[in-house]
N, C-alpha and C positions, 0 to 999 in steps of 0.2 A: 295717551294712545293716539297715534297719528294715522290709524287706519281702522275703519269699521265697515261691516257689511251693510249695504243699502238695498233694501227690498222695495223695488219700485212699485210693485202692485199694492203692497200693504200701505206704503206711504200715500199713494194716490187715493186709495179707498178711504183713508182717514183724514185727508186734507183737501179733498176736492172742493169743499165749500169755502176755503180760505181765499182772501183777495191776494193779489200779487205781492203787496207789501207784507201781509201777514205770512204768506208762504216764505218770502225771503227772510223774515225775522225768525221764523221757526227753524228753517234750515241752518241759519247761523247759530241759533241757540243749541241745536244738536251738536254742531261742530265744537262749540265752546264747552259743552258738557263732556264730550269725549276727550278733549284736549286737557281739561283740568282734572278729569276723573274724580269729581266730587260734586255734591249737590249745590244748587244755586242758593245764594243767600236771599233772604226775604227782602230784596231791594230791587224792584223793577228798573229803576233808573241806572243802578250799577250794571245790571245785565245789559240794558239798552246801550250804554256807552261802550261796553266790551264788544258788542256785535256791530258797532259803527252805526247805530240807529238811536242816538241819544235824544232825538226829538220825538220818539215814539214809545215812551215808557208805558202808556196805556195799552198799546198793542201787546207789549211784552207781558203785562199783567194779565191780560185776557188769555194769552197762550199758556201762561203758567197754570191758570185755573183749569183750562181745558185739557192740557196734555201732561201735566205734571202733578205730583202729589206732595202736599205740604207735610213735612215731618219735623221732628225736633232738630234734625241736622240741617234742614233747609228744604228746598223744592227738589224732589227726586223724580226720575223717570225710570219706571220699572223695566222698560225695554232696553234703555241704555245701560242700566245697572246689570242686566243679564249678560249683555255683550261684554261689559267690562270685567265681570266675574270670569267669563270664559277666557278672556285675554290674560288675566292674571294667573289663572291656572296653567295655561300654556306657557307663560313666561317662567313660572316657577318650575315647571317640568324641564324647560330648557336649561335652567341653572343647575338642576340636579344632574342632568345628562352631561353638562360641561364639567361638573366637579368630578364625575366618574372618569371622564376622558383624561383630565389633567392628573388624576391619581395613578394612571397607568405609567409603566416605564417609558421614558422618553419624553414625558411632559413635565416640565420643571417650573411651571408658573401657576400655582394654585389660586392666585388672586385675579386671574385674567377674567375679563368680561365674557359671557357666553358668546357674544357676537364675535369677539376676537378668536375664540376657540373655533367657531365655524369657519371663519375666514382662513385661519391657519390650516385647518383640516382640508378645506377645499383647494388651497393653493399648493398642497403637496404634490409633487410630480411622481407618477408611478415609476417603479424601477423598470428599466428597459428589458425586454425579453428578446434574447438572441435565438438564432436557429439551433444553438447547442443546448437550449434549456427548455423546460416545460414550465408553464405558469404554475406557481405554488397555490394550491387551493386552500380555503380557510381551515380545512381539516388536515392539511399536511399530506394529502394523498400523493401528490406529485413531487418528484425530486429532480435535482439537477443532474446533468450528464456527468458520469465519472470521468476524471481527467485521462484515464488510461484507455478509454473507449473512443474509437474513431467517430468523427461526425456522421459519416454516411451509414456506419453500422448502427449508431444510436437512432438516427432518423428512421431507418428501416425497421428496427425493433419497435420503436414508438408506433409506427403505422400498424404493425401487427397487433399490438396491445389495444390500440384504439379501435381497430376493426372488430376485435373480440370483446370490446367494452370492458377491458380489464386494466385499471390504472396501474402504473408502475410505482410500487411502494418500495420503501427501503428494505422491508422484510423480504419481499419477493426477490429483490436484486441480490440481497445477501445470500439467499438460498441458491440462486443461480450460480453465484461465485463459488460457493462451497462445492456444488456439483461439478463445476468446471475444474476445480483443483483435483477432484477425484478422477476426472477423465484426462488429466494431464494437459488441460487447456488454460489459456488466460481468459479473463472475463470478456475481453474483446472478441476472442475467437469463439467463445461459447455463444455470445450474442449474434455473431455472424452466422453461426450454424442455425440458430433460431430463425434468423431472417431468411436464410436460404431455404429452410424446410417448413417455414410457416408455423413454427412453434411459439407459443406465448410464454413457455417456460423451458427449462433445461434440466435433464437428468442424465447422470453419467451412464446409467443403464440404457437409456434411449440411444445415446451416442454410440455405445459399444455394440449395440444390437443392430445398428443401421446397416443396410446392405453394402454400402460403399466401404465401410470399415471391415466388414466380413471379407470382402474381396482383398483389401489391403493386407489383412491378417493372413489370409490364405497364401498370397504371393510371398509375404515375408517368411512364412513357414516353409514354402517350397524352396526358397533361396537357402534357408538354413539347412534343409535336408540335403540339397545339392552340394553345399559347401562341405558338409560333414562326409558325404560320399566321396568327394574329391580328395579330402585329407586322408581318408582310409585307403585310397588307392596309391597315394604317394609313397 
């Protein structure tokens, strides 16, 4: 373990009585305990040499008695063991998470180290988003612009749906296209009508009942009547 939390207040409260040499020895003993992740052997000289204080085994012995607990496995520190236990639990959780990620499609290295997994994941570049596309949400609510729809029409329709807080789903777009066919329009024309009239959706009935289309229908009817009258006089 190459990192551990250091609570300055707690440390000072428990070590304020130590001399400079004792304080240095104790700090190095803590570092050694975390690095080895196991109890100290019952050998003060061995410990003293490992912390570069081989001439002070008596100080090490005194610190062992004061701050550590002698067990069958060796000299233990309850505080250090608690931190090591938390670290191991977090480490194990990271391995499980990495295993799940490697098991997903597109991950072909089941024996990779969790750190490699994290690096590979963090180094992936996001797919570029162009003006013709909407970002795909985790739930798949947004879709890409259909190729038969003009860019400006799509952007205008997007703005209307966004203003009405209504995402463009594939189901909604399919429904608009079906109604467009009924009205004799292409999908592009139907979305253009939506953009022009502020509609978030499209119905053939709405389009046929629109005032502008009533006027067109009336003019076409008048022309047909006039042509029929002219033929009858010929």
